[in-house]
HTML snippet that shows the backbone in 3Dmol.js (N, CA, C, O; Angstrom):
<script src="https://3Dmol.org/build/3Dmol-min.js"></script>
<div id="view" style="width:600px;height:400px;position:relative"></div>
<script>
const pdb = `
ATOM      1  N   MET A   1      -0.128  22.403  40.348  1.00  0.00           N
ATOM      2  CA  MET A   1       1.058  21.927  41.411  1.00  0.00           C
ATOM      3  C   MET A   1       3.244  22.174  41.019  1.00  0.00           C
ATOM      4  O   MET A   1       3.997  21.826  40.109  1.00  0.00           O
ATOM      5  N   ILE A   2       3.391  22.899  42.258  1.00  0.00           N
ATOM      6  CA  ILE A   2       3.805  23.148  42.321  1.00  0.00           C
ATOM      7  C   ILE A   2       5.350  22.436  42.801  1.00  0.00           C
ATOM      8  O   ILE A   2       5.049  21.358  43.315  1.00  0.00           O
ATOM      9  N   ASP A   3       6.861  22.607  42.837  1.00  0.00           N
ATOM     10  CA  ASP A   3       7.629  20.753  43.285  1.00  0.00           C
ATOM     11  C   ASP A   3       8.775  21.994  44.084  1.00  0.00           C
ATOM     12  O   ASP A   3       9.537  22.852  43.639  1.00  0.00           O
ATOM     13  N   PHE A   4       8.393  21.522  45.457  1.00  0.00           N
ATOM     14  CA  PHE A   4       9.095  21.935  47.096  1.00  0.00           C
ATOM     15  C   PHE A   4      10.128  21.326  46.744  1.00  0.00           C
ATOM     16  O   PHE A   4      11.005  21.678  47.533  1.00  0.00           O
ATOM     17  N   LYS A   5      10.746  20.258  45.650  1.00  0.00           N
ATOM     18  CA  LYS A   5      11.751  19.348  46.857  1.00  0.00           C
ATOM     19  C   LYS A   5      13.285  20.218  45.758  1.00  0.00           C
ATOM     20  O   LYS A   5      13.981  19.495  45.045  1.00  0.00           O
ATOM     21  N   THR A   6      13.427  21.067  45.803  1.00  0.00           N
ATOM     22  CA  THR A   6      14.629  21.244  45.535  1.00  0.00           C
ATOM     23  C   THR A   6      15.493  21.163  47.042  1.00  0.00           C
ATOM     24  O   THR A   6      14.995  21.037  48.161  1.00  0.00           O
ATOM     25  N   GLU A   7      17.001  21.283  46.666  1.00  0.00           N
ATOM     26  CA  GLU A   7      17.844  21.049  47.655  1.00  0.00           C
ATOM     27  C   GLU A   7      18.204  21.676  48.440  1.00  0.00           C
ATOM     28  O   GLU A   7      18.374  21.299  49.599  1.00  0.00           O
ATOM     29  N   GLU A   8      18.484  23.183  47.866  1.00  0.00           N
ATOM     30  CA  GLU A   8      18.567  24.600  47.949  1.00  0.00           C
ATOM     31  C   GLU A   8      17.823  24.715  50.011  1.00  0.00           C
ATOM     32  O   GLU A   8      16.630  24.632  50.304  1.00  0.00           O
ATOM     33  N   ASP A   9      18.831  24.883  50.885  1.00  0.00           N
ATOM     34  CA  ASP A   9      17.923  25.675  51.422  1.00  0.00           C
ATOM     35  C   ASP A   9      17.392  27.489  51.439  1.00  0.00           C
ATOM     36  O   ASP A   9      16.409  28.186  51.691  1.00  0.00           O
ATOM     37  N   LEU A  10      19.164  27.615  50.871  1.00  0.00           N
ATOM     38  CA  LEU A  10      18.478  29.136  50.985  1.00  0.00           C
ATOM     39  C   LEU A  10      17.203  29.395  49.724  1.00  0.00           C
ATOM     40  O   LEU A  10      16.413  30.325  49.888  1.00  0.00           O
ATOM     41  N   ILE A  11      17.158  29.008  49.192  1.00  0.00           N
ATOM     42  CA  ILE A  11      15.555  28.670  48.798  1.00  0.00           C
ATOM     43  C   ILE A  11      14.320  29.030  49.323  1.00  0.00           C
ATOM     44  O   ILE A  11      13.398  29.846  49.331  1.00  0.00           O
ATOM     45  N   HIS A  12      15.031  27.439  49.990  1.00  0.00           N
ATOM     46  CA  HIS A  12      13.533  27.074  51.165  1.00  0.00           C
ATOM     47  C   HIS A  12      13.470  28.821  51.863  1.00  0.00           C
ATOM     48  O   HIS A  12      12.942  29.822  51.377  1.00  0.00           O
ATOM     49  N   LYS A  13      14.187  28.660  53.080  1.00  0.00           N
ATOM     50  CA  LYS A  13      14.137  29.747  53.727  1.00  0.00           C
ATOM     51  C   LYS A  13      13.295  31.803  52.713  1.00  0.00           C
ATOM     52  O   LYS A  13      12.599  32.629  53.304  1.00  0.00           O
ATOM     53  N   ALA A  14      13.802  31.903  51.137  1.00  0.00           N
ATOM     54  CA  ALA A  14      13.603  32.708  50.654  1.00  0.00           C
ATOM     55  C   ALA A  14      12.288  32.784  49.635  1.00  0.00           C
ATOM     56  O   ALA A  14      11.889  33.727  48.951  1.00  0.00           O
ATOM     57  N   VAL A  15      11.660  31.167  49.822  1.00  0.00           N
ATOM     58  CA  VAL A  15      10.772  31.113  48.807  1.00  0.00           C
ATOM     59  C   VAL A  15       9.420  31.551  51.194  1.00  0.00           C
ATOM     60  O   VAL A  15       8.310  31.995  51.488  1.00  0.00           O
ATOM     61  N   GLY A  16      10.406  31.111  51.822  1.00  0.00           N
ATOM     62  CA  GLY A  16       9.616  31.186  52.825  1.00  0.00           C
ATOM     63  C   GLY A  16       8.896  32.152  53.085  1.00  0.00           C
ATOM     64  O   GLY A  16       7.666  32.120  53.080  1.00  0.00           O
ATOM     65  N   ARG A  17       9.882  33.524  53.448  1.00  0.00           N
ATOM     66  CA  ARG A  17       9.929  34.917  53.475  1.00  0.00           C
ATOM     67  C   ARG A  17       8.968  34.889  52.720  1.00  0.00           C
ATOM     68  O   ARG A  17       7.781  34.894  53.049  1.00  0.00           O
ATOM     69  N   MET A  18       9.462  34.854  51.538  1.00  0.00           N
ATOM     70  CA  MET A  18       8.375  35.428  50.681  1.00  0.00           C
ATOM     71  C   MET A  18       7.002  35.626  50.371  1.00  0.00           C
ATOM     72  O   MET A  18       6.343  36.544  49.883  1.00  0.00           O
ATOM     73  N   LEU A  19       6.658  33.918  51.021  1.00  0.00           N
ATOM     74  CA  LEU A  19       4.846  33.999  51.081  1.00  0.00           C
ATOM     75  C   LEU A  19       4.552  34.570  52.494  1.00  0.00           C
ATOM     76  O   LEU A  19       3.414  34.951  52.765  1.00  0.00           O
ATOM     77  N   ARG A  20       6.014  34.662  53.804  1.00  0.00           N
ATOM     78  CA  ARG A  20       5.250  36.109  54.834  1.00  0.00           C
ATOM     79  C   ARG A  20       5.272  37.561  54.597  1.00  0.00           C
ATOM     80  O   ARG A  20       4.817  38.451  55.315  1.00  0.00           O
ATOM     81  N   GLU A  21       6.031  37.669  53.187  1.00  0.00           N
ATOM     82  CA  GLU A  21       5.352  39.210  52.896  1.00  0.00           C
ATOM     83  C   GLU A  21       4.070  39.360  52.104  1.00  0.00           C
ATOM     84  O   GLU A  21       3.408  40.393  52.004  1.00  0.00           O
ATOM     85  N   VAL A  22       3.721  37.765  51.361  1.00  0.00           N
ATOM     86  CA  VAL A  22       2.528  38.489  50.995  1.00  0.00           C
ATOM     87  C   VAL A  22       1.365  37.654  52.218  1.00  0.00           C
ATOM     88  O   VAL A  22       0.238  37.423  51.780  1.00  0.00           O
ATOM     89  N   GLY A  23       1.490  37.482  52.822  1.00  0.00           N
ATOM     90  CA  GLY A  23       1.169  37.874  54.015  1.00  0.00           C
ATOM     91  C   GLY A  23       0.679  38.573  54.830  1.00  0.00           C
ATOM     92  O   GLY A  23      -0.408  38.499  55.403  1.00  0.00           O
ATOM     93  N   ASN A  24       2.307  39.992  54.966  1.00  0.00           N
ATOM     94  CA  ASN A  24       1.877  40.718  54.968  1.00  0.00           C
ATOM     95  C   ASN A  24       1.026  41.774  54.930  1.00  0.00           C
ATOM     96  O   ASN A  24       0.637  42.507  55.839  1.00  0.00           O
ATOM     97  N   ARG A  25       0.716  41.760  53.451  1.00  0.00           N
ATOM     98  CA  ARG A  25      -0.177  42.638  52.606  1.00  0.00           C
ATOM     99  C   ARG A  25      -1.488  42.401  52.711  1.00  0.00           C
ATOM    100  O   ARG A  25      -2.390  43.187  53.002  1.00  0.00           O
ATOM    101  N   ASN A  26      -1.563  40.357  52.249  1.00  0.00           N
ATOM    102  CA  ASN A  26      -2.639  40.285  51.731  1.00  0.00           C
ATOM    103  C   ASN A  26      -2.740  39.149  52.469  1.00  0.00           C
ATOM    104  O   ASN A  26      -2.668  38.210  51.677  1.00  0.00           O
ATOM    105  N   GLN A  27      -2.949  38.511  54.263  1.00  0.00           N
ATOM    106  CA  GLN A  27      -3.034  37.553  55.258  1.00  0.00           C
ATOM    107  C   GLN A  27      -3.884  36.486  54.251  1.00  0.00           C
ATOM    108  O   GLN A  27      -3.309  35.420  54.470  1.00  0.00           O
ATOM    109  N   LYS A  28      -5.009  36.204  53.213  1.00  0.00           N
ATOM    110  CA  LYS A  28      -5.891  35.646  53.280  1.00  0.00           C
ATOM    111  C   LYS A  28      -5.427  35.020  52.329  1.00  0.00           C
ATOM    112  O   LYS A  28      -5.540  33.799  52.216  1.00  0.00           O
ATOM    113  N   LYS A  29      -4.594  36.077  51.167  1.00  0.00           N
ATOM    114  CA  LYS A  29      -3.786  35.361  49.929  1.00  0.00           C
ATOM    115  C   LYS A  29      -3.283  33.936  50.513  1.00  0.00           C
ATOM    116  O   LYS A  29      -3.730  32.826  50.224  1.00  0.00           O
ATOM    117  N   GLU A  30      -2.219  34.264  51.428  1.00  0.00           N
ATOM    118  CA  GLU A  30      -0.916  33.642  52.288  1.00  0.00           C
ATOM    119  C   GLU A  30      -2.018  32.280  52.963  1.00  0.00           C
ATOM    120  O   GLU A  30      -1.580  31.294  53.556  1.00  0.00           O
ATOM    121  N   GLU A  31      -3.051  32.472  52.766  1.00  0.00           N
ATOM    122  CA  GLU A  31      -3.752  31.153  53.765  1.00  0.00           C
ATOM    123  C   GLU A  31      -4.314  30.544  53.151  1.00  0.00           C
ATOM    124  O   GLU A  31      -4.821  29.543  53.656  1.00  0.00           O
ATOM    125  N   ASN A  32      -4.545  30.870  51.545  1.00  0.00           N
ATOM    126  CA  ASN A  32      -5.528  30.665  51.154  1.00  0.00           C
ATOM    127  C   ASN A  32      -4.437  29.312  50.177  1.00  0.00           C
ATOM    128  O   ASN A  32      -4.896  28.213  49.865  1.00  0.00           O
ATOM    129  N   PHE A  33      -2.887  29.803  49.836  1.00  0.00           N
ATOM    130  CA  PHE A  33      -2.045  29.681  49.643  1.00  0.00           C
ATOM    131  C   PHE A  33      -1.484  28.313  50.371  1.00  0.00           C
ATOM    132  O   PHE A  33      -1.235  27.288  49.737  1.00  0.00           O
ATOM    133  N   LEU A  34      -1.357  28.420  51.494  1.00  0.00           N
ATOM    134  CA  LEU A  34      -0.487  27.480  52.530  1.00  0.00           C
ATOM    135  C   LEU A  34      -1.738  26.378  52.574  1.00  0.00           C
ATOM    136  O   LEU A  34      -1.442  25.184  52.549  1.00  0.00           O
ATOM    137  N   ASN A  35      -3.126  26.780  52.638  1.00  0.00           N
ATOM    138  CA  ASN A  35      -4.380  25.733  53.141  1.00  0.00           C
ATOM    139  C   ASN A  35      -3.887  24.314  51.633  1.00  0.00           C
ATOM    140  O   ASN A  35      -3.772  23.132  51.955  1.00  0.00           O
ATOM    141  N   LYS A  36      -3.647  24.833  49.949  1.00  0.00           N
ATOM    142  CA  LYS A  36      -3.156  24.066  49.140  1.00  0.00           C
ATOM    143  C   LYS A  36      -2.705  23.361  49.160  1.00  0.00           C
ATOM    144  O   LYS A  36      -3.129  22.217  48.993  1.00  0.00           O
ATOM    145  N   ASN A  37      -1.139  23.851  49.472  1.00  0.00           N
ATOM    146  CA  ASN A  37       0.418  23.813  49.011  1.00  0.00           C
ATOM    147  C   ASN A  37       1.235  23.410  50.594  1.00  0.00           C
ATOM    148  O   ASN A  37       2.453  23.267  50.487  1.00  0.00           O
ATOM    149  N   TYR A  38       0.782  23.267  51.684  1.00  0.00           N
ATOM    150  CA  TYR A  38       1.081  23.378  53.167  1.00  0.00           C
ATOM    151  C   TYR A  38       1.609  21.369  53.089  1.00  0.00           C
ATOM    152  O   TYR A  38       2.750  21.057  53.429  1.00  0.00           O
ATOM    153  N   LYS A  39       0.984  20.699  52.798  1.00  0.00           N
ATOM    154  CA  LYS A  39       1.244  19.330  52.633  1.00  0.00           C
ATOM    155  C   LYS A  39       2.634  19.190  52.239  1.00  0.00           C
ATOM    156  O   LYS A  39       3.444  18.839  53.097  1.00  0.00           O
ATOM    157  N   ASP A  40       3.077  19.458  50.851  1.00  0.00           N
ATOM    158  CA  ASP A  40       4.057  19.740  50.371  1.00  0.00           C
ATOM    159  C   ASP A  40       5.190  20.434  50.474  1.00  0.00           C
ATOM    160  O   ASP A  40       6.088  20.177  49.672  1.00  0.00           O
ATOM    161  N   MET A  41       5.320  21.117  51.145  1.00  0.00           N
ATOM    162  CA  MET A  41       6.204  22.413  51.192  1.00  0.00           C
ATOM    163  C   MET A  41       6.884  21.272  52.486  1.00  0.00           C
ATOM    164  O   MET A  41       6.528  20.268  53.103  1.00  0.00           O
ATOM    165  N   LEU A  42       8.308  22.381  52.368  1.00  0.00           N
ATOM    166  CA  LEU A  42       9.974  21.411  52.648  1.00  0.00           C
ATOM    167  C   LEU A  42       9.928  22.349  54.545  1.00  0.00           C
ATOM    168  O   LEU A  42      10.190  23.550  54.610  1.00  0.00           O
ATOM    169  N   HIS A  43       9.630  21.671  55.612  1.00  0.00           N
ATOM    170  CA  HIS A  43       8.959  22.372  57.051  1.00  0.00           C
ATOM    171  C   HIS A  43      10.414  23.880  56.760  1.00  0.00           C
ATOM    172  O   HIS A  43      10.045  25.048  56.641  1.00  0.00           O
ATOM    173  N   THR A  44      11.471  23.611  56.719  1.00  0.00           N
ATOM    174  CA  THR A  44      12.415  25.076  56.741  1.00  0.00           C
ATOM    175  C   THR A  44      11.141  26.496  55.703  1.00  0.00           C
ATOM    176  O   THR A  44      10.389  27.408  56.047  1.00  0.00           O
ATOM    177  N   MET A  45      11.459  26.050  54.771  1.00  0.00           N
ATOM    178  CA  MET A  45      10.411  27.505  53.755  1.00  0.00           C
ATOM    179  C   MET A  45       8.533  27.276  54.710  1.00  0.00           C
ATOM    180  O   MET A  45       7.839  28.221  55.085  1.00  0.00           O
ATOM    181  N   LEU A  46       8.250  26.081  54.827  1.00  0.00           N
ATOM    182  CA  LEU A  46       6.651  26.553  55.997  1.00  0.00           C
ATOM    183  C   LEU A  46       7.155  26.893  56.964  1.00  0.00           C
ATOM    184  O   LEU A  46       6.237  27.672  57.221  1.00  0.00           O
ATOM    185  N   ARG A  47       7.888  27.041  57.870  1.00  0.00           N
ATOM    186  CA  ARG A  47       7.977  27.629  59.115  1.00  0.00           C
ATOM    187  C   ARG A  47       7.750  29.520  58.886  1.00  0.00           C
ATOM    188  O   ARG A  47       7.120  30.466  59.357  1.00  0.00           O
ATOM    189  N   TYR A  48       8.817  29.169  57.767  1.00  0.00           N
ATOM    190  CA  TYR A  48       9.492  30.662  57.911  1.00  0.00           C
ATOM    191  C   TYR A  48       7.704  31.296  56.971  1.00  0.00           C
ATOM    192  O   TYR A  48       7.373  32.446  57.259  1.00  0.00           O
ATOM    193  N   ALA A  49       6.899  30.627  56.124  1.00  0.00           N
ATOM    194  CA  ALA A  49       5.878  31.571  55.842  1.00  0.00           C
ATOM    195  C   ALA A  49       5.330  31.965  57.035  1.00  0.00           C
ATOM    196  O   ALA A  49       5.273  33.106  57.494  1.00  0.00           O
ATOM    197  N   ILE A  50       4.815  30.633  57.638  1.00  0.00           N
ATOM    198  CA  ILE A  50       3.722  30.617  58.559  1.00  0.00           C
ATOM    199  C   ILE A  50       4.181  32.108  60.157  1.00  0.00           C
ATOM    200  O   ILE A  50       3.291  32.618  60.836  1.00  0.00           O
ATOM    201  N   LYS A  51       5.860  32.468  60.346  1.00  0.00           N
ATOM    202  CA  LYS A  51       6.496  32.783  61.625  1.00  0.00           C
ATOM    203  C   LYS A  51       5.189  34.393  62.399  1.00  0.00           C
ATOM    204  O   LYS A  51       4.860  34.574  63.571  1.00  0.00           O
ATOM    205  N   LYS A  52       4.865  35.074  61.364  1.00  0.00           N
ATOM    206  CA  LYS A  52       3.513  36.031  61.775  1.00  0.00           C
ATOM    207  C   LYS A  52       2.223  35.792  61.722  1.00  0.00           C
ATOM    208  O   LYS A  52       1.217  36.484  61.884  1.00  0.00           O
ATOM    209  N   LEU A  53       2.437  34.644  61.457  1.00  0.00           N
ATOM    210  CA  LEU A  53       0.304  34.333  61.788  1.00  0.00           C
ATOM    211  C   LEU A  53      -0.037  33.813  63.624  1.00  0.00           C
ATOM    212  O   LEU A  53       0.605  32.998  64.287  1.00  0.00           O
ATOM    213  N   PRO A  54      -0.797  34.320  63.886  1.00  0.00           N
ATOM    214  CA  PRO A  54      -1.233  33.524  65.476  1.00  0.00           C
ATOM    215  C   PRO A  54      -0.740  32.468  65.536  1.00  0.00           C
ATOM    216  O   PRO A  54      -0.517  31.619  64.673  1.00  0.00           O
ATOM    217  N   GLU A  55      -0.444  32.532  67.246  1.00  0.00           N
ATOM    218  CA  GLU A  55       0.130  31.087  67.218  1.00  0.00           C
ATOM    219  C   GLU A  55      -0.916  29.488  66.959  1.00  0.00           C
ATOM    220  O   GLU A  55      -0.670  28.325  66.642  1.00  0.00           O
ATOM    221  N   ARG A  56      -2.160  30.302  67.319  1.00  0.00           N
ATOM    222  CA  ARG A  56      -3.152  29.177  66.410  1.00  0.00           C
ATOM    223  C   ARG A  56      -2.944  28.574  65.277  1.00  0.00           C
ATOM    224  O   ARG A  56      -2.544  27.458  64.947  1.00  0.00           O
ATOM    225  N   LYS A  57      -3.444  29.934  64.504  1.00  0.00           N
ATOM    226  CA  LYS A  57      -2.895  29.204  63.460  1.00  0.00           C
ATOM    227  C   LYS A  57      -1.576  28.064  62.585  1.00  0.00           C
ATOM    228  O   LYS A  57      -1.631  27.072  61.857  1.00  0.00           O
ATOM    229  N   ARG A  58      -0.559  28.864  63.144  1.00  0.00           N
ATOM    230  CA  ARG A  58       0.571  28.507  63.463  1.00  0.00           C
ATOM    231  C   ARG A  58       0.344  26.683  62.836  1.00  0.00           C
ATOM    232  O   ARG A  58       0.208  25.988  61.829  1.00  0.00           O
ATOM    233  N   LEU A  59       0.442  26.668  64.346  1.00  0.00           N
ATOM    234  CA  LEU A  59      -0.053  25.343  65.354  1.00  0.00           C
ATOM    235  C   LEU A  59      -0.812  24.315  64.542  1.00  0.00           C
ATOM    236  O   LEU A  59      -0.729  23.091  64.631  1.00  0.00           O
ATOM    237  N   THR A  60      -1.604  25.077  63.690  1.00  0.00           N
ATOM    238  CA  THR A  60      -2.430  23.689  62.382  1.00  0.00           C
ATOM    239  C   THR A  60      -1.378  23.603  61.900  1.00  0.00           C
ATOM    240  O   THR A  60      -0.709  22.591  62.108  1.00  0.00           O
ATOM    241  N   TYR A  61      -0.891  24.655  61.090  1.00  0.00           N
ATOM    242  CA  TYR A  61      -0.074  24.231  60.126  1.00  0.00           C
ATOM    243  C   TYR A  61       1.201  23.229  60.061  1.00  0.00           C
ATOM    244  O   TYR A  61       1.811  22.539  59.245  1.00  0.00           O
ATOM    245  N   LEU A  62       1.221  23.576  61.412  1.00  0.00           N
ATOM    246  CA  LEU A  62       2.775  22.371  61.521  1.00  0.00           C
ATOM    247  C   LEU A  62       2.609  21.111  61.965  1.00  0.00           C
ATOM    248  O   LEU A  62       3.466  20.228  61.965  1.00  0.00           O
ATOM    249  N   TYR A  63       1.062  21.007  62.490  1.00  0.00           N
ATOM    250  CA  TYR A  63       0.526  19.503  63.096  1.00  0.00           C
ATOM    251  C   TYR A  63       0.061  19.248  61.387  1.00  0.00           C
ATOM    252  O   TYR A  63       0.307  18.128  60.940  1.00  0.00           O
ATOM    253  N   GLY A  64      -0.489  20.101  60.607  1.00  0.00           N
ATOM    254  CA  GLY A  64      -1.378  18.845  59.774  1.00  0.00           C
ATOM    255  C   GLY A  64      -2.760  18.917  59.878  1.00  0.00           C
ATOM    256  O   GLY A  64      -3.520  18.159  59.275  1.00  0.00           O
ATOM    257  N   ARG A  65      -3.181  19.999  60.784  1.00  0.00           N
ATOM    258  CA  ARG A  65      -4.871  20.173  61.354  1.00  0.00           C
ATOM    259  C   ARG A  65      -5.389  20.891  60.432  1.00  0.00           C
ATOM    260  O   ARG A  65      -6.065  21.613  61.164  1.00  0.00           O
ATOM    261  N   ILE A  66      -5.653  21.346  59.153  1.00  0.00           N
ATOM    262  CA  ILE A  66      -5.902  21.971  58.557  1.00  0.00           C
ATOM    263  C   ILE A  66      -7.944  21.512  58.172  1.00  0.00           C
ATOM    264  O   ILE A  66      -8.592  22.197  57.381  1.00  0.00           O
TER     265      ILE A  66
END
`;
const viewer = $3Dmol.createViewer("view");
viewer.addModel(pdb, "pdb");
viewer.setStyle({}, {cartoon: {color: "spectrum"}});
viewer.zoomTo();
viewer.render();
</script>
């Protein structure tokens, strides 16, 4: 289990950007990670990670409908 509870906003943004970069190279890997962890991720981190996903997928992660 990964602990996403740091209070540093810059860390949330950086982790989200890195996840997005993983998705740029291999979207399936990013989605596998998100499917397992999106409920535990902080909102800022999740928003940054899903920024480039198709709108329908973004909304499913944001509203927890996976």
